[in-house]
N, C-alpha and C positions, 0 to 999 in steps of 0.2 A: 415954146417947141423943143429945149432942150431937156427940158422934164419927161414930156409927154413920149422922147424916141427914146429914152433910160426907159421909163415904164413899157414902153411894149417891146423894146429888145428881154428884157427878163421876162417878161409875156408870152416872150416868143420862144423862149428856153423851156420856157416848163409847159408850153401847148407842144414842144415835138417831141418830149418826154410822152404825152400822152397820145398823140399820134404814132408817137413809133409803137408803142405799145399794141394799138389798136391795129396798123399794118400789119404786124408782127402773127398777131392771134390770127387774124383771118389764112395769112400764108402758112401757119399750121396745123391749125383746122382742117384746110384742103391738102396739107400734103398727107395728115393722117389718114383722110377719106381717099386716097388714090391718087392726088395731082401732084406731082414734084415741080411742075412750074415754076414757083415763088424763088423754087430752093435753085433750081437751076439757072434764074436772071437772076441773085444774087439779095434777095428780099430776105428771106430767113434770117433775119437777121436783129439784132435788137441795136445795131449800128444807125442812128440818127439821116447820116449824111448817104443811108442807102434809100431812104425814104421823101427825100427833101426833092421836091417840085420849085422850081421858083415863081412861078406865077400863083401857085393855091397855096404854100407855104408861106410866104415870104410877102409878095406884092398883092395879095385879096387883104391878106391881114391887117397889113399897114395901113390901108385904105381902108376900108371897116374902123379901126381903132383912130384914127383922123378923123374921120366923118361925121364919127359918133361921140365926140370926145374923149375917148374913153370907157365909155361906156362899154361897148364889146367888142373883144376880139374872137374870129372863129375864122379857120385857115381849115388844110388838109393836106394831105402826102401823099405821095405819086399813088394811086392805086395799085394793090396788090394784085399785079396777073394770076388769072384761075381759071383753068379749062375745066369749063365743067363735066365735059364729055368723058373725060377721066375720071370724073368722082365715082365712087363706087355704087353709089344710087344716085345722079345727078340729080332728081326733084327734091328729096329728103336733106343731100348735103348740101346744094347752092341754101336750103333756109338756114344751116351749121355754122358753113361759112359767113353766113351775113350775121347772125346775130352773134360769132365770136369776136366781132371787135368791142361794140357796145360793153358785152358781156365783159370783156379783158379791161375797160375803162372804169364800170361799176368794184369787178372786183378791187384793182389795185385803189382806186377812193376806199375800198370799204376797209384796206391793210392798212393804209395811209391813217386813217381816225383811228383804229386800234393803237398803233405807232403812236398814232397825239398824244393819247391819254396816256401813256407810260412815260415818257421823253420828257425833259424838262424844259419848258417854252420859255423862247426868247425872242425880241423882237425878231429879227434874221430869219428865224425857223418859223414862227406862226404864221408870219408870211408866204415863205414858201409852202407850208404845206398848206392851207387853208386854200391857198393859191391853186396847185395841185390838185386835193381835192375838188375844188368847185372846176374846174379844166376840164378834168376827167368825167363827173356827172354830165356835168353840159356835153363833152362829148358825146358819152353814151346816149343821153335822150334825143339831143340835136340828130345823131345817127342813123335814129329808129323813126324817125319821119317817114314814112312810103314813098318819098319821091326820088325818081333817077336822079343821079346814081347812089343814093344816097341807101344805106344797107338795109332799112327801113322795106324799100322797092324790092330787093334780092326774095327777101324775107315773103314779101305777098306776092312774087311772081311765082315763088316756091308754093305756097298754099292753094293758089286758083288754077282753077280744071284748065287743062293746054290750052284750050280756043282763047280763053278771057286775059291769061299771063300773056298769049304772042300781042295782043292787041295794047296790052297796058304797056309794055314793052317798048312799043311805038312811040312814047312819048317819051323815050330818054333822050333822044337830040334835042328837046326842049328845057330838061330838066334843071338844068343850071340856070335856064334864064327864069324860070318857074321860084327857083330857091332865090335867086337874086331879088325877084319882086318880091317877095312876099314880106325878105330880114329887110329892104329898104322901107314897105308899109310897112313894117311892124307887125304882118300878122303874126308870124311863127312867135314871137312874145308869146300871145296867148296861148299858145301849145308848149310850147319848152319851159318857159321861165316855171309855172305853176307845182307844173312836177319835178323840174331839177330843186326847185326848195324844199316840196315834199323830200325829198329824197336827200340833199342835204339836213334838214330836221332831223330825219330819220335816221343819220350816220352822226350826231350829235349828241343821240340818246343815247349809243349803244354802250 
């Protein structure tokens, strides 16, 4: 149990790096597109403490980690507040804001993979780099799933015709339950990990 908790704490720190970059990217793009809500609420920062949600950032990942025997850990930060009505082009910019988080994770994984090819390899930095790259790719892919409140749902709502987008948004209240159910049933493994493995293989060949 002690080893598991140490492994979890290490994974937690690395996960926080990924989700901090992810949430900052949402807020930054929203700010650039006319909404300063994230900035006014203190979320336009790379300080992880500003993004921590006790349940989703710590307790939920710990439960997942222990219940899967360390096979899977996933969590989320507090969603960055965005006032879509303040955006210059709300429907288009909703898509851009939604894509910003996953794009930031993929970009970070890409940069880390390039750095990994030019720095000396030691056991510790091998673990840190490989874990950070994997965590960021998983965050990017997982958040593109079009189930509220994941980013893919915001992208889909920005693309769908308004009547359909309105109906689709109605499932937001059930989104978290749906995600948890799909995680426990391991259905999301079929959608997430083949693409994660493909991207990791591509990064390894860069």
